[in-house]
C-alpha positions as YAML, in Angstrom:
chain: A
units: angstrom
residues:
- id: 1
  name: UNK
  ca: [-0.12, 0.12, 0.07]
- id: 2
  name: UNK
  ca: [2.81, 2.36, -0.74]
- id: 3
  name: UNK
  ca: [5.87, 3.80, 1.06]
- id: 4
  name: UNK
  ca: [6.10, 3.92, 4.78]
- id: 5
  name: UNK
  ca: [4.24, 6.93, 6.00]
- id: 6
  name: UNK
  ca: [6.09, 9.60, 7.73]
- id: 7
  name: UNK
  ca: [3.36, 10.66, 9.64]
- id: 8
  name: UNK
  ca: [2.51, 7.33, 11.32]
- id: 9
  name: UNK
  ca: [0.99, 6.13, 13.71]
- id: 10
  name: UNK
  ca: [-2.22, 7.37, 12.31]
- id: 11
  name: UNK
  ca: [-5.71, 7.44, 14.12]
- id: 12
  name: UNK
  ca: [-9.04, 8.46, 13.22]
- id: 13
  name: UNK
  ca: [-8.80, 11.71, 14.90]
- id: 14
  name: UNK
  ca: [-5.42, 12.43, 13.65]
- id: 15
  name: UNK
  ca: [-6.43, 11.95, 10.13]
- id: 16
  name: UNK
  ca: [-9.40, 14.13, 10.56]
- id: 17
  name: UNK
  ca: [-7.18, 17.04, 11.95]
- id: 18
  name: UNK
  ca: [-5.09, 16.48, 8.75]
- id: 19
  name: UNK
  ca: [-8.33, 16.62, 6.47]
- id: 20
  name: UNK
  ca: [-9.99, 19.59, 8.42]
- id: 21
  name: UNK
  ca: [-7.09, 22.07, 9.01]
- id: 22
  name: UNK
  ca: [-3.59, 22.01, 7.81]
- id: 23
  name: UNK
  ca: [-2.52, 24.82, 10.06]
- id: 24
  name: UNK
  ca: [-3.70, 22.81, 13.27]
- id: 25
  name: UNK
  ca: [-2.25, 19.59, 11.99]
- id: 26
  name: UNK
  ca: [1.20, 21.34, 11.59]
- id: 27
  name: UNK
  ca: [1.00, 22.84, 15.01]
- id: 28
  name: UNK
  ca: [-0.33, 19.59, 16.65]
- id: 29
  name: UNK
  ca: [1.99, 16.96, 14.80]
- id: 30
  name: UNK
  ca: [4.63, 18.63, 12.89]
- id: 31
  name: UNK
  ca: [6.13, 21.68, 14.65]
- id: 32
  name: UNK
  ca: [9.52, 21.15, 16.40]
- id: 33
  name: UNK
  ca: [9.57, 22.17, 19.01]
- id: 34
  name: UNK
  ca: [5.93, 21.44, 19.46]
- id: 35
  name: UNK
  ca: [3.59, 24.78, 19.42]
- id: 36
  name: UNK
  ca: [2.39, 25.63, 22.85]
- id: 37
  name: UNK
  ca: [-1.26, 24.49, 23.39]
- id: 38
  name: UNK
  ca: [-3.97, 26.26, 25.34]
- id: 39
  name: UNK
  ca: [-5.98, 23.74, 27.37]
- id: 40
  name: UNK
  ca: [-9.50, 23.94, 25.79]
- id: 41
  name: UNK
  ca: [-12.29, 21.88, 27.53]
- id: 42
  name: UNK
  ca: [-15.81, 21.64, 26.74]
- id: 43
  name: UNK
  ca: [-18.71, 20.56, 29.32]
- id: 44
  name: UNK
  ca: [-20.22, 18.34, 26.72]
- id: 45
  name: UNK
  ca: [-16.65, 16.66, 26.51]
- id: 46
  name: UNK
  ca: [-16.41, 16.07, 30.21]
- id: 47
  name: UNK
  ca: [-20.03, 14.82, 30.52]
- id: 48
  name: UNK
  ca: [-19.32, 12.26, 27.51]
- id: 49
  name: UNK
  ca: [-16.11, 11.13, 29.04]
- id: 50
  name: UNK
  ca: [-17.95, 10.54, 32.38]
- id: 51
  name: UNK
  ca: [-20.63, 8.32, 30.53]
- id: 52
  name: UNK
  ca: [-18.09, 6.23, 28.74]
- id: 53
  name: UNK
  ca: [-16.37, 5.48, 32.00]
- id: 54
  name: UNK
  ca: [-19.62, 4.53, 33.39]
- id: 55
  name: UNK
  ca: [-20.36, 2.18, 30.50]
- id: 56
  name: UNK
  ca: [-16.75, 0.76, 30.53]
- id: 57
  name: UNK
  ca: [-16.84, -0.22, 34.12]
- id: 58
  name: UNK
  ca: [-20.32, -1.41, 34.51]
- id: 59
  name: UNK
  ca: [-20.43, -3.55, 31.62]
- id: 60
  name: UNK
  ca: [-17.94, -5.63, 33.37]
- id: 61
  name: UNK
  ca: [-19.90, -5.98, 36.47]
- id: 62
  name: UNK
  ca: [-18.16, -3.34, 38.62]
- id: 63
  name: UNK
  ca: [-19.74, -1.43, 41.67]
- id: 64
  name: UNK
  ca: [-22.16, 1.21, 40.30]
- id: 65
  name: UNK
  ca: [-21.69, 3.72, 43.40]
- id: 66
  name: UNK
  ca: [-17.94, 3.55, 43.57]
- id: 67
  name: UNK
  ca: [-17.55, 3.94, 39.62]
- id: 68
  name: UNK
  ca: [-20.22, 6.93, 39.49]
- id: 69
  name: UNK
  ca: [-18.19, 8.47, 42.25]
- id: 70
  name: UNK
  ca: [-14.81, 8.19, 39.99]
- id: 71
  name: UNK
  ca: [-16.56, 9.08, 36.69]
- id: 72
  name: UNK
  ca: [-17.84, 12.35, 37.82]
- id: 73
  name: UNK
  ca: [-14.73, 13.48, 39.73]
- id: 74
  name: UNK
  ca: [-13.87, 16.99, 38.89]
- id: 75
  name: UNK
  ca: [-17.18, 17.69, 37.22]
- id: 76
  name: UNK
  ca: [-19.24, 20.86, 38.32]
- id: 77
  name: UNK
  ca: [-22.75, 20.10, 40.04]
- id: 78
  name: UNK
  ca: [-24.55, 20.92, 36.71]
- id: 79
  name: UNK
  ca: [-22.35, 18.60, 34.77]
- id: 80
  name: UNK
  ca: [-22.99, 15.60, 37.34]
- id: 81
  name: UNK
  ca: [-26.75, 16.45, 36.91]
- id: 82
  name: UNK
  ca: [-26.34, 15.94, 33.28]
- id: 83
  name: UNK
  ca: [-24.40, 12.73, 33.69]
- id: 84
  name: UNK
  ca: [-27.37, 11.28, 35.78]
- id: 85
  name: UNK
  ca: [-29.55, 12.23, 32.98]
- id: 86
  name: UNK
  ca: [-28.03, 9.35, 30.97]
- id: 87
  name: UNK
  ca: [-28.78, 6.85, 33.72]
- id: 88
  name: UNK
  ca: [-31.97, 5.38, 32.00]
- id: 89
  name: UNK
  ca: [-30.01, 4.94, 28.69]
- id: 90
  name: UNK
  ca: [-26.86, 3.38, 30.34]
- id: 91
  name: UNK
  ca: [-28.89, 0.60, 32.34]
- id: 92
  name: UNK
  ca: [-31.19, 0.04, 29.36]
- id: 93
  name: UNK
  ca: [-28.09, -0.80, 27.52]
- id: 94
  name: UNK
  ca: [-26.69, -3.01, 30.17]
- id: 95
  name: UNK
  ca: [-29.81, -5.16, 30.50]
- id: 96
  name: UNK
  ca: [-30.08, -5.71, 26.92]
- id: 97
  name: UNK
  ca: [-26.35, -6.15, 26.45]
- id: 98
  name: UNK
  ca: [-26.56, -8.83, 29.16]
- id: 99
  name: UNK
  ca: [-29.59, -10.64, 27.90]
- id: 100
  name: UNK
  ca: [-28.13, -10.54, 24.19]
- id: 101
  name: UNK
  ca: [-24.68, -12.23, 25.75]
- id: 102
  name: UNK
  ca: [-26.70, -14.70, 27.52]
- id: 103
  name: UNK
  ca: [-28.65, -15.75, 24.54]
- id: 104
  name: UNK
  ca: [-25.72, -16.40, 22.42]
- id: 105
  name: UNK
  ca: [-23.71, -17.99, 25.42]
- id: 106
  name: UNK
  ca: [-20.92, -15.19, 25.30]
- id: 107
  name: UNK
  ca: [-18.21, -15.88, 27.54]
- id: 108
  name: UNK
  ca: [-16.82, -13.09, 29.63]
- id: 109
  name: UNK
  ca: [-13.40, -13.64, 27.92]
- id: 110
  name: UNK
  ca: [-15.10, -12.67, 24.73]
- id: 111
  name: UNK
  ca: [-15.97, -9.27, 25.77]
- id: 112
  name: UNK
  ca: [-13.56, -6.44, 25.46]
- id: 113
  name: UNK
  ca: [-14.40, -3.21, 26.92]
- id: 114
  name: UNK
  ca: [-12.15, -0.22, 25.83]
- id: 115
  name: UNK
  ca: [-10.19, -2.48, 23.33]
- id: 116
  name: UNK
  ca: [-7.03, -0.87, 22.15]
- id: 117
  name: UNK
  ca: [-5.84, -2.14, 18.72]
- id: 118
  name: UNK
  ca: [-2.71, -1.31, 16.60]
- id: 119
  name: UNK
  ca: [-1.50, -2.60, 13.33]
- id: 120
  name: UNK
  ca: [1.37, -2.32, 10.85]
- id: 121
  name: UNK
  ca: [0.75, -1.49, 7.28]
- id: 122
  name: UNK
  ca: [1.49, -5.16, 6.46]
- id: 123
  name: UNK
  ca: [-1.55, -5.88, 8.72]
- id: 124
  name: UNK
  ca: [0.52, -7.22, 11.74]
- id: 125
  name: UNK
  ca: [-1.14, -6.77, 15.07]
- id: 126
  name: UNK
  ca: [1.40, -4.99, 17.52]
- id: 127
  name: UNK
  ca: [1.53, -3.37, 20.97]
- id: 128
  name: UNK
  ca: [-0.71, -0.37, 21.18]
- id: 129
  name: UNK
  ca: [2.51, 2.15, 21.73]
- id: 130
  name: UNK
  ca: [4.65, 0.39, 19.44]
- id: 131
  name: UNK
  ca: [6.52, 2.70, 16.96]
- id: 132
  name: UNK
  ca: [5.97, 0.18, 14.12]
- id: 133
  name: UNK
  ca: [2.11, 0.82, 14.29]
- id: 134
  name: UNK
  ca: [0.59, 2.08, 11.19]
- id: 135
  name: UNK
  ca: [-2.81, 2.78, 12.77]
- id: 136
  name: UNK
  ca: [-4.08, 2.61, 16.25]
- id: 137
  name: UNK
  ca: [-7.31, 3.40, 18.12]
- id: 138
  name: UNK
  ca: [-9.65, 2.25, 21.03]
- id: 139
  name: UNK
  ca: [-13.12, 0.89, 20.57]
- id: 140
  name: UNK
  ca: [-15.60, 1.35, 23.03]
- id: 141
  name: UNK
  ca: [-16.74, -2.29, 23.22]
- id: 142
  name: UNK
  ca: [-15.97, -5.43, 21.10]
- id: 143
  name: UNK
  ca: [-17.81, -8.96, 21.33]
- id: 144
  name: UNK
  ca: [-16.88, -12.29, 19.95]
- id: 145
  name: UNK
  ca: [-19.75, -14.42, 19.17]
- id: 146
  name: UNK
  ca: [-19.41, -18.07, 18.34]
- id: 147
  name: UNK
  ca: [-22.11, -19.79, 16.08]
- id: 148
  name: UNK
  ca: [-23.56, -22.63, 18.18]
- id: 149
  name: UNK
  ca: [-23.99, -24.83, 15.26]
- id: 150
  name: UNK
  ca: [-20.95, -24.25, 13.07]
- id: 151
  name: UNK
  ca: [-18.76, -22.75, 15.75]
- id: 152
  name: UNK
  ca: [-17.75, -19.67, 13.12]
- id: 153
  name: UNK
  ca: [-16.56, -16.62, 15.05]
- id: 154
  name: UNK
  ca: [-17.82, -13.14, 14.17]
- id: 155
  name: UNK
  ca: [-16.97, -9.65, 15.87]
- id: 156
  name: UNK
  ca: [-19.71, -7.01, 17.06]
- id: 157
  name: UNK
  ca: [-18.03, -3.54, 17.60]
- id: 158
  name: UNK
  ca: [-20.14, -1.07, 19.50]
- id: 159
  name: UNK
  ca: [-19.19, 2.59, 19.88]
- id: 160
  name: UNK
  ca: [-21.11, 4.78, 22.52]
- id: 161
  name: UNK
  ca: [-22.43, 8.09, 21.69]
- id: 162
  name: UNK
  ca: [-23.71, 11.06, 23.83]
- id: 163
  name: UNK
  ca: [-24.19, 13.63, 21.53]
- id: 164
  name: UNK
  ca: [-27.50, 14.71, 19.51]
- id: 165
  name: UNK
  ca: [-28.14, 11.94, 17.07]
- id: 166
  name: UNK
  ca: [-27.86, 13.11, 13.24]
- id: 167
  name: UNK
  ca: [-27.68, 11.29, 9.83]
- id: 168
  name: UNK
  ca: [-24.56, 13.13, 9.05]
- id: 169
  name: UNK
  ca: [-22.84, 12.29, 12.14]
- id: 170
  name: UNK
  ca: [-23.53, 8.78, 11.84]
- id: 171
  name: UNK
  ca: [-22.24, 8.45, 8.40]
- id: 172
  name: UNK
  ca: [-18.74, 10.10, 9.86]
- id: 173
  name: UNK
  ca: [-18.98, 7.67, 12.70]
- id: 174
  name: UNK
  ca: [-19.61, 4.64, 10.56]
- id: 175
  name: UNK
  ca: [-16.34, 5.61, 8.58]
- id: 176
  name: UNK
  ca: [-14.54, 5.72, 11.81]
- id: 177
  name: UNK
  ca: [-15.67, 2.26, 12.85]
- id: 178
  name: UNK
  ca: [-14.32, 0.68, 9.60]
- id: 179
  name: UNK
  ca: [-10.75, 1.09, 10.78]
- id: 180
  name: UNK
  ca: [-11.90, -0.66, 13.95]
- id: 181
  name: UNK
  ca: [-13.40, -3.63, 11.73]
- id: 182
  name: UNK
  ca: [-10.01, -3.90, 9.99]
- id: 183
  name: UNK
  ca: [-8.27, -3.89, 13.50]
- id: 184
  name: UNK
  ca: [-10.60, -6.93, 14.49]
- id: 185
  name: UNK
  ca: [-9.94, -8.62, 11.34]
- id: 186
  name: UNK
  ca: [-6.04, -8.43, 11.66]
- id: 187
  name: UNK
  ca: [-6.56, -9.53, 15.37]
- id: 188
  name: UNK
  ca: [-8.21, -12.71, 14.42]
- id: 189
  name: UNK
  ca: [-8.34, -13.35, 10.52]
- id: 190
  name: UNK
  ca: [-10.44, -16.62, 11.06]
- id: 191
  name: UNK
  ca: [-13.63, -14.42, 12.10]
- id: 192
  name: UNK
  ca: [-16.12, -14.64, 9.38]
- id: 193
  name: UNK
  ca: [-17.31, -10.98, 9.65]
- id: 194
  name: UNK
  ca: [-18.02, -8.05, 11.62]
- id: 195
  name: UNK
  ca: [-20.98, -5.92, 12.82]
- id: 196
  name: UNK
  ca: [-20.67, -2.26, 13.85]
- id: 197
  name: UNK
  ca: [-23.21, -0.55, 15.87]
- id: 198
  name: UNK
  ca: [-23.57, 2.84, 17.22]
- id: 199
  name: UNK
  ca: [-25.30, 3.31, 20.60]
- id: 200
  name: UNK
  ca: [-26.97, 6.61, 21.04]
- id: 201
  name: UNK
  ca: [-27.13, 6.70, 24.99]
- id: 202
  name: UNK
  ca: [-29.13, 9.51, 25.47]
- id: 203
  name: UNK
  ca: [-32.14, 8.21, 23.17]
- id: 204
  name: UNK
  ca: [-35.39, 7.48, 24.90]
- id: 205
  name: UNK
  ca: [-36.74, 4.77, 22.72]
- id: 206
  name: UNK
  ca: [-34.97, 1.40, 23.15]
- id: 207
  name: UNK
  ca: [-35.37, 0.92, 19.32]
- id: 208
  name: UNK
  ca: [-33.87, 4.38, 18.48]
- id: 209
  name: UNK
  ca: [-30.85, 3.80, 20.76]
- id: 210
  name: UNK
  ca: [-29.01, 1.84, 18.06]
- id: 211
  name: UNK
  ca: [-27.55, 2.66, 14.52]
- id: 212
  name: UNK
  ca: [-26.15, -0.47, 12.78]
- id: 213
  name: UNK
  ca: [-23.70, -0.18, 10.32]
- id: 214
  name: UNK
  ca: [-23.27, -2.63, 7.01]
- id: 215
  name: UNK
  ca: [-22.32, -6.22, 7.93]
- id: 216
  name: UNK
  ca: [-18.76, -7.05, 6.62]
- id: 217
  name: UNK
  ca: [-17.82, -10.48, 5.61]
- id: 218
  name: UNK
  ca: [-14.29, -11.52, 5.63]
- id: 219
  name: UNK
  ca: [-14.06, -11.21, 1.63]
- id: 220
  name: UNK
  ca: [-15.58, -7.61, 1.69]
- id: 221
  name: UNK
  ca: [-13.03, -6.65, 4.48]
- id: 222
  name: UNK
  ca: [-10.27, -7.95, 2.64]
- id: 223
  name: UNK
  ca: [-11.05, -7.35, -1.07]
- id: 224
  name: UNK
  ca: [-12.85, -3.66, -0.51]
- id: 225
  name: UNK
  ca: [-12.46, -2.33, 3.04]
- id: 226
  name: UNK
  ca: [-8.53, -2.62, 3.53]
- id: 227
  name: UNK
  ca: [-7.73, -1.31, 0.04]
- id: 228
  name: UNK
  ca: [-10.03, 1.89, 0.58]
- id: 229
  name: UNK
  ca: [-8.85, 2.47, 4.02]
- id: 230
  name: UNK
  ca: [-5.19, 2.60, 2.87]
- id: 231
  name: UNK
  ca: [-6.09, 4.62, -0.12]
- id: 232
  name: UNK
  ca: [-7.52, 7.08, 1.95]
- id: 233
  name: UNK
  ca: [-4.82, 7.39, 4.47]
- id: 234
  name: UNK
  ca: [-2.38, 7.66, 1.78]
- id: 235
  name: UNK
  ca: [-4.24, 10.47, 0.33]
- id: 236
  name: UNK
  ca: [-4.16, 12.32, 3.44]
- id: 237
  name: UNK
  ca: [-0.52, 11.56, 3.81]
- id: 238
  name: UNK
  ca: [0.43, 12.95, 0.53]
- id: 239
  name: UNK
  ca: [-1.41, 16.17, 1.43]
- id: 240
  name: UNK
  ca: [0.26, 16.29, 4.92]
- id: 241
  name: UNK
  ca: [3.70, 15.71, 3.52]
- id: 242
  name: UNK
  ca: [3.38, 19.57, 2.40]
- id: 243
  name: UNK
  ca: [2.35, 21.00, 5.98]
- id: 244
  name: UNK
  ca: [6.10, 21.70, 6.94]
- id: 245
  name: UNK
  ca: [5.58, 25.50, 8.11]
- id: 246
  name: UNK
  ca: [2.97, 27.97, 8.66]
- id: 247
  name: UNK
  ca: [3.42, 29.27, 5.07]
- id: 248
  name: UNK
  ca: [2.47, 25.68, 3.47]
- id: 249
  name: UNK
  ca: [-0.29, 24.85, 6.08]
- id: 250
  name: UNK
  ca: [-3.00, 27.24, 5.54]
- id: 251
  name: UNK
  ca: [-6.03, 27.44, 8.32]
- id: 252
  name: UNK
  ca: [-9.26, 26.20, 7.37]
- id: 253
  name: UNK
  ca: [-12.59, 27.29, 9.13]
- id: 254
  name: UNK
  ca: [-14.48, 24.47, 10.61]
- id: 255
  name: UNK
  ca: [-16.76, 23.50, 13.33]
- id: 256
  name: UNK
  ca: [-13.83, 22.37, 15.52]
- id: 257
  name: UNK
  ca: [-12.42, 26.11, 15.75]
- id: 258
  name: UNK
  ca: [-14.25, 26.69, 18.91]
- id: 259
  name: UNK
  ca: [-12.22, 23.96, 20.64]
- id: 260
  name: UNK
  ca: [-8.74, 24.35, 18.85]
- id: 261
  name: UNK
  ca: [-5.98, 24.48, 21.13]
- id: 262
  name: UNK
  ca: [-4.02, 26.70, 18.75]
- id: 263
  name: UNK
  ca: [-6.71, 29.38, 18.16]
- id: 264
  name: UNK
  ca: [-4.75, 31.91, 19.93]
- id: 265
  name: UNK
  ca: [-2.20, 31.67, 16.97]
- id: 266
  name: UNK
  ca: [-4.60, 31.22, 13.93]
- id: 267
  name: UNK
  ca: [-4.68, 34.17, 11.69]
- id: 268
  name: UNK
  ca: [-8.61, 33.35, 11.16]
- id: 269
  name: UNK
  ca: [-9.00, 34.09, 14.88]
- id: 270
  name: UNK
  ca: [-6.62, 37.24, 15.08]
...
């Protein structure tokens, strides 16, 4: 899939920065010494992080009270109230997930909360922080499912979302999940396929809590998904190799500008 990329290891968020704003990518990943960051935090981000901590720990059966205390540590009283508003969605998911696992005889060892995955350009799985990694990321929840009759193993990948559900968001998120599909395939090439799923924690109706991506069988992953993935990252890499200084890294206004840690030195914000 081409020459070794100079900006690896890649991640979905790193690629998004490169595609969205060359100036931010330069300051974040290229500048030496790295440009000073101004800490930018959003209430929505802190709330979302707390909800993810709750889901990650409770799906493993940990104590709900102590987990909640740890999850909301450092939040304001208003933010803690917002986290509590997700309680029903969290426990609806846990109840349904537990029933789903029991029905399919899923063993605890086949449930992978906050599963980190890293792979090389040749498809070798490596340690998450290995410098040889081409791509790395952490998925919220992975589950291996074995067919009772055939013994075939498939993977279900679930990503928790706390924001407002919108069709355009779902399209972008499913693109992100494709990278996890490839990671799951590299981890276990014997799997027959991967199903992705977005879990919208804040949705009220049970049937509206989930958005399924396309089921990817092994042939589809190998013949279609993997080549498209590397083509897309190669295209981003080719563009990113030109972001060598501020003159060659033009700023691009985007929705993320409000949370950009380099806004203080951006000409669009001057």
